N, CA, C and O atoms as a MOPAC input file, in Angstrom:
PM7 MOZYME 1SCF
protein

 N     -8.60500 1    -3.07000 1    24.05100 1
 C     -8.46100 1    -2.14400 1    22.97000 1
 C     -7.53000 1    -2.71300 1    21.91000 1
 O     -6.57700 1    -3.42400 1    22.22800 1
 N     -7.80300 1    -2.40500 1    20.67400 1
 C     -6.98400 1    -2.91000 1    19.58000 1
 C     -5.61900 1    -2.23000 1    19.58900 1
 O     -5.50000 1    -1.03300 1    19.84800 1
 N     -4.61200 1    -3.01300 1    19.30300 1
 C     -3.26300 1    -2.48400 1    19.21700 1
 C     -2.96900 1    -2.18600 1    17.75800 1
 O     -2.75100 1    -3.10400 1    16.96700 1
 N     -2.96200 1    -0.92800 1    17.40200 1
 C     -2.68600 1    -0.55300 1    16.02300 1
 C     -1.25500 1    -0.07600 1    15.91500 1
 O     -0.82100 1     0.81400 1    16.64600 1
 N     -0.53500 1    -0.67700 1    15.00100 1
 C      0.81800 1    -0.21900 1    14.73600 1
 C      1.03200 1    -0.25700 1    13.23400 1
 O      0.43800 1    -1.06800 1    12.52500 1
 N      1.86800 1     0.61300 1    12.77600 1
 C      2.16800 1     0.66000 1    11.35600 1
 C      3.42000 1    -0.13500 1    11.03600 1
 O      4.12800 1     0.16200 1    10.07300 1
 N      3.68600 1    -1.13900 1    11.84300 1
 C      4.85500 1    -1.97000 1    11.63300 1
 C      4.49600 1    -3.12400 1    10.71000 1
 O      3.42500 1    -3.72000 1    10.82500 1
 N      5.40200 1    -3.42800 1     9.79800 1
 C      5.17000 1    -4.53000 1     8.87500 1
 C      5.39600 1    -5.86200 1     9.57900 1
 O      6.25700 1    -5.97800 1    10.45100 1
 N      4.62000 1    -6.85800 1     9.19200 1
 C      4.73000 1    -8.18100 1     9.79500 1
 C      6.03300 1    -8.84500 1     9.36400 1
 O      6.67900 1    -9.52600 1    10.16000 1
 N      6.41400 1    -8.65000 1     8.11600 1
 C      7.62800 1    -9.25400 1     7.57200 1
 C      8.75000 1    -8.21500 1     7.60000 1
 O      8.67300 1    -7.19800 1     6.91000 1
 N      9.78300 1    -8.46600 1     8.39000 1
 C     10.89700 1    -7.52000 1     8.41400 1
 C     11.54700 1    -7.41900 1     7.03300 1
 O     11.70900 1    -8.42900 1     6.34900 1
 N     11.91100 1    -6.23500 1     6.63200 1
 C     12.55600 1    -6.05400 1     5.34100 1
 C     11.58400 1    -5.87300 1     4.19200 1
 O     12.01400 1    -5.72600 1     3.04800 1
 N     10.29300 1    -5.87900 1     4.46200 1
 C      9.30400 1    -5.74000 1     3.39300 1
 C      9.04100 1    -4.28100 1     3.03500 1
 O      8.33100 1    -3.99900 1     2.07000 1
 N      9.60000 1    -3.36000 1     3.79600 1
 C      9.33500 1    -1.93600 1     3.56900 1
 C      9.72500 1    -1.51000 1     2.15800 1
 O      9.01000 1    -0.73200 1     1.52600 1
 N     10.84800 1    -2.01000 1     1.66100 1
 C     11.30300 1    -1.63400 1     0.32200 1
 C     10.29900 1    -2.09300 1    -0.73400 1
 O     10.01000 1    -1.34900 1    -1.67200 1
 N      9.77200 1    -3.29400 1    -0.59500 1
 C      8.79000 1    -3.80500 1    -1.55200 1
 C      7.49300 1    -3.00200 1    -1.49300 1
 O      6.88600 1    -2.72300 1    -2.52700 1
 N      7.07200 1    -2.63400 1    -0.29400 1
 C      5.84800 1    -1.83800 1    -0.13900 1
 C      6.05000 1    -0.44300 1    -0.73400 1
 O      5.15500 1     0.08800 1    -1.39100 1
 N      7.21400 1     0.14200 1    -0.50600 1
 C      7.49700 1     1.46100 1    -1.08300 1
 C      7.51200 1     1.40400 1    -2.60400 1
 O      7.00200 1     2.30600 1    -3.26900 1
 N      8.09700 1     0.34300 1    -3.15500 1
 C      8.12500 1     0.18900 1    -4.60900 1
 C      6.70100 1     0.07800 1    -5.15100 1
 O      6.36300 1     0.70200 1    -6.15700 1
 N      5.87400 1    -0.71500 1    -4.48200 1
 C      4.47900 1    -0.86300 1    -4.89200 1
 C      3.76800 1     0.48600 1    -4.81600 1
 O      2.98600 1     0.82800 1    -5.70300 1
 N      4.03400 1     1.24500 1    -3.76600 1
 C      3.39500 1     2.54900 1    -3.57400 1
 C      3.70500 1     3.48000 1    -4.74400 1
 O      2.80400 1     4.12900 1    -5.27500 1
 N      4.96600 1     3.54800 1    -5.14400 1
 C      5.33800 1     4.45900 1    -6.22300 1
 C      4.86000 1     3.95900 1    -7.58200 1
 O      4.55500 1     4.76900 1    -8.45700 1
 N      4.78800 1     2.64300 1    -7.77800 1
 C      4.23600 1     2.10200 1    -9.02100 1
 C      2.75500 1     2.45200 1    -9.14900 1
 O      2.30000 1     2.87100 1   -10.21300 1
 N      2.01100 1     2.28000 1    -8.06600 1
 C      0.57700 1     2.58800 1    -8.08300 1
 C      0.36500 1     4.08600 1    -8.27600 1
 O     -0.51100 1     4.49400 1    -9.03800 1
 N      1.15300 1     4.90100 1    -7.59800 1
 C      1.03100 1     6.35200 1    -7.75900 1
 C      1.28100 1     6.75000 1    -9.20700 1
 O      0.60100 1     7.62600 1    -9.74100 1
 N      2.24800 1     6.11000 1    -9.83500 1
 C      2.53400 1     6.38900 1   -11.23900 1
 C      1.36500 1     5.97900 1   -12.12600 1
 O      0.99000 1     6.71400 1   -13.04000 1
 N      0.78500 1     4.80200 1   -11.85800 1
 C     -0.37000 1     4.33600 1   -12.62600 1
 C     -1.54600 1     5.29700 1   -12.49400 1
 O     -2.26900 1     5.53700 1   -13.46000 1
 N     -1.73300 1     5.84500 1   -11.29700 1
 C     -2.85500 1     6.75000 1   -11.02800 1
 C     -2.54500 1     8.19300 1   -11.41300 1
 O     -3.43400 1     9.04500 1   -11.39300 1
 N     -1.29000 1     8.47200 1   -11.76300 1
 C     -0.90200 1     9.84200 1   -12.09100 1
 C     -0.84300 1    10.75100 1   -10.87800 1
 O     -1.12300 1    11.94600 1   -10.97600 1
 N     -0.48000 1    10.18800 1    -9.73700 1
 C     -0.43400 1    10.93700 1    -8.47800 1
 C      1.02500 1    11.19300 1    -8.10800 1
 O      1.85500 1    10.28500 1    -8.14200 1
 N      1.32300 1    12.44000 1    -7.75600 1
 C      2.63300 1    12.76900 1    -7.19900 1
 C      2.49000 1    12.74500 1    -5.68600 1
 O      1.88600 1    13.64300 1    -5.09900 1
 N      3.04200 1    11.72300 1    -5.05900 1
 C      2.90600 1    11.57600 1    -3.61100 1
 C      3.63800 1    12.68900 1    -2.88200 1
 O      4.67200 1    13.17800 1    -3.33900 1
 N      3.09500 1    13.07300 1    -1.76100 1
 C      3.75600 1    14.06500 1    -0.93700 1
 C      2.78200 1    15.05700 1    -0.35100 1
 O      1.57100 1    14.94400 1    -0.54000 1
 N      3.31600 1    16.02900 1     0.35900 1
 C      2.45400 1    16.98700 1     1.05900 1
 C      1.70700 1    17.93700 1     0.13200 1
 O      0.72500 1    18.55200 1     0.54800 1
 N      2.15100 1    18.06900 1    -1.11200 1
 C      1.49100 1    18.98700 1    -2.03800 1
 C      0.29600 1    18.37000 1    -2.74800 1
 O     -0.46600 1    19.08500 1    -3.39900 1
 N      0.11700 1    17.06500 1    -2.63700 1
 C     -1.04200 1    16.43200 1    -3.26500 1
 C     -2.16500 1    16.31200 1    -2.23500 1
 O     -1.93900 1    16.43000 1    -1.03100 1
 N     -3.36200 1    16.07700 1    -2.72900 1
 C     -4.52000 1    16.02600 1    -1.83300 1
 C     -4.52700 1    14.73300 1    -1.02900 1
 O     -3.93500 1    13.73000 1    -1.42800 1
 N     -5.19900 1    14.77700 1     0.09400 1
 C     -5.31100 1    13.56800 1     0.90900 1
 C     -6.12100 1    12.51300 1     0.16300 1
 O     -5.90200 1    11.31700 1     0.35700 1
 N     -7.04700 1    12.93400 1    -0.67900 1
 C     -7.83000 1    11.98800 1    -1.48000 1
 C     -6.91700 1    11.23400 1    -2.44800 1
 O     -7.03400 1    10.01800 1    -2.59300 1
 N     -6.01300 1    11.95200 1    -3.10700 1
 C     -5.09300 1    11.31300 1    -4.05300 1
 C     -4.14900 1    10.36500 1    -3.32300 1
 O     -3.94100 1     9.23100 1    -3.75400 1
 N     -3.57600 1    10.83800 1    -2.21000 1
 C     -2.68900 1     9.97100 1    -1.43100 1
 C     -3.45200 1     8.76700 1    -0.88700 1
 O     -2.92900 1     7.65300 1    -0.87100 1
 N     -4.68000 1     8.99000 1    -0.44500 1
 C     -5.49700 1     7.90400 1     0.09400 1
 C     -5.87900 1     6.87600 1    -0.94400 1
 O     -6.00000 1     5.69100 1    -0.63300 1
 N     -6.07200 1     7.31700 1    -2.18400 1
 C     -6.41300 1     6.35800 1    -3.23700 1
 C     -5.25700 1     5.39600 1    -3.48100 1
 O     -5.47200 1     4.22100 1    -3.78100 1
 N     -4.04600 1     5.89100 1    -3.35400 1
 C     -2.87000 1     5.02700 1    -3.50700 1
 C     -2.81300 1     4.03400 1    -2.34900 1
 O     -2.57500 1     2.84600 1    -2.56300 1
 N     -3.02700 1     4.51100 1    -1.13400 1
 C     -3.02200 1     3.62700 1     0.03600 1
 C     -4.10300 1     2.56800 1    -0.04200 1
 O     -3.87500 1     1.41400 1     0.31800 1
 N     -5.28100 1     2.95800 1    -0.51100 1
 C     -6.37600 1     2.00000 1    -0.66400 1
 C     -6.05800 1     0.92700 1    -1.68600 1
 O     -6.38400 1    -0.24400 1    -1.48900 1
 N     -5.42400 1     1.32400 1    -2.77300 1
 C     -5.06400 1     0.35400 1    -3.81100 1
 C     -3.97800 1    -0.59100 1    -3.31200 1
 O     -3.99000 1    -1.77600 1    -3.64700 1
 N     -3.04300 1    -0.08400 1    -2.52000 1
 C     -2.01600 1    -0.95200 1    -1.92700 1
 C     -2.69500 1    -2.02300 1    -1.08400 1
 O     -2.36200 1    -3.20400 1    -1.18200 1
 N     -3.64400 1    -1.60600 1    -0.25800 1
 C     -4.36300 1    -2.55100 1     0.59700 1
 C     -5.09200 1    -3.59300 1    -0.23300 1
 O     -5.02000 1    -4.78300 1     0.07400 1
 N     -5.79100 1    -3.17200 1    -1.27700 1
 C     -6.51200 1    -4.10800 1    -2.14300 1
 C     -5.56800 1    -5.14600 1    -2.74100 1
 O     -5.87000 1    -6.34000 1    -2.75500 1
 N     -4.42700 1    -4.68100 1    -3.23100 1
 C     -3.48400 1    -5.60400 1    -3.88100 1
 C     -2.83600 1    -6.55600 1    -2.88400 1
 O     -2.64400 1    -7.73300 1    -3.18800 1
 N     -2.49800 1    -6.05700 1    -1.69400 1
 C     -1.89600 1    -6.93700 1    -0.69100 1
 C     -2.88900 1    -7.99400 1    -0.21700 1
 O     -2.51300 1    -9.14700 1    -0.00700 1
 N     -4.14900 1    -7.61200 1    -0.04600 1
 C     -5.17500 1    -8.58000 1     0.35300 1
 C     -5.37800 1    -9.60300 1    -0.75400 1
 O     -5.49700 1   -10.79700 1    -0.47700 1
 N     -5.41800 1    -9.15300 1    -2.00200 1
 C     -5.58600 1   -10.07600 1    -3.12700 1
 C     -4.42100 1   -11.06600 1    -3.20000 1
 O     -4.62600 1   -12.25000 1    -3.46800 1
 N     -3.20600 1   -10.58100 1    -2.96300 1
 C     -2.04200 1   -11.47100 1    -2.95900 1
 C     -2.14700 1   -12.48500 1    -1.83500 1
 O     -1.86600 1   -13.66700 1    -2.03100 1
 N     -2.54800 1   -12.03200 1    -0.66700 1
 C     -2.65600 1   -12.93300 1     0.48100 1
 C     -3.72200 1   -13.99000 1     0.24100 1
 O     -3.49900 1   -15.16900 1     0.51900 1
 N     -4.86100 1   -13.58900 1    -0.26600 1
 C     -5.93200 1   -14.54700 1    -0.53300 1
 C     -5.55700 1   -15.49300 1    -1.66200 1
 O     -5.92300 1   -16.66800 1    -1.63000 1
 N     -4.84400 1   -15.00600 1    -2.64200 1
 C     -4.40700 1   -15.84700 1    -3.75000 1
 C     -3.44000 1   -16.92400 1    -3.29800 1
 O     -3.39500 1   -18.00700 1    -3.88100 1
 N     -2.67100 1   -16.63400 1    -2.26800 1
 C     -1.71500 1   -17.59700 1    -1.74500 1
 C     -2.36800 1   -18.73600 1    -0.99100 1
 O     -1.76600 1   -19.79700 1    -0.82400 1
 N     -3.60900 1   -18.52800 1    -0.52600 1
 C     -4.29200 1   -19.55000 1     0.25600 1
 C     -5.20500 1   -20.42800 1    -0.58400 1
 O     -5.64700 1   -21.48000 1    -0.12300 1
 N     -5.49000 1   -20.01000 1    -1.80700 1
 C     -6.38800 1   -20.80500 1    -2.65100 1
 C     -5.64500 1   -22.00500 1    -3.19600 1
 O     -4.48900 1   -21.90800 1    -3.61000 1
 N     -6.32900 1   -23.14600 1    -3.18900 1
 C     -5.70800 1   -24.37100 1    -3.71300 1
 C     -6.63300 1   -25.04300 1    -4.67800 1
 O     -6.29500 1   -26.09000 1    -5.23000 1

């Protein structure tokens, strides 16, 4: 079975991820939290994933 954890691979990266989360939420006009819809919160999470994957792939291109 797959081991799923929400732990970051790089220790100390939580602050950078949180900053990215709030920047993206601001760009999308989303107020994060329990009062916003799961769709709005999910769109921010999806965009974080897209950007992190793009950064990772960009680092491997030569």
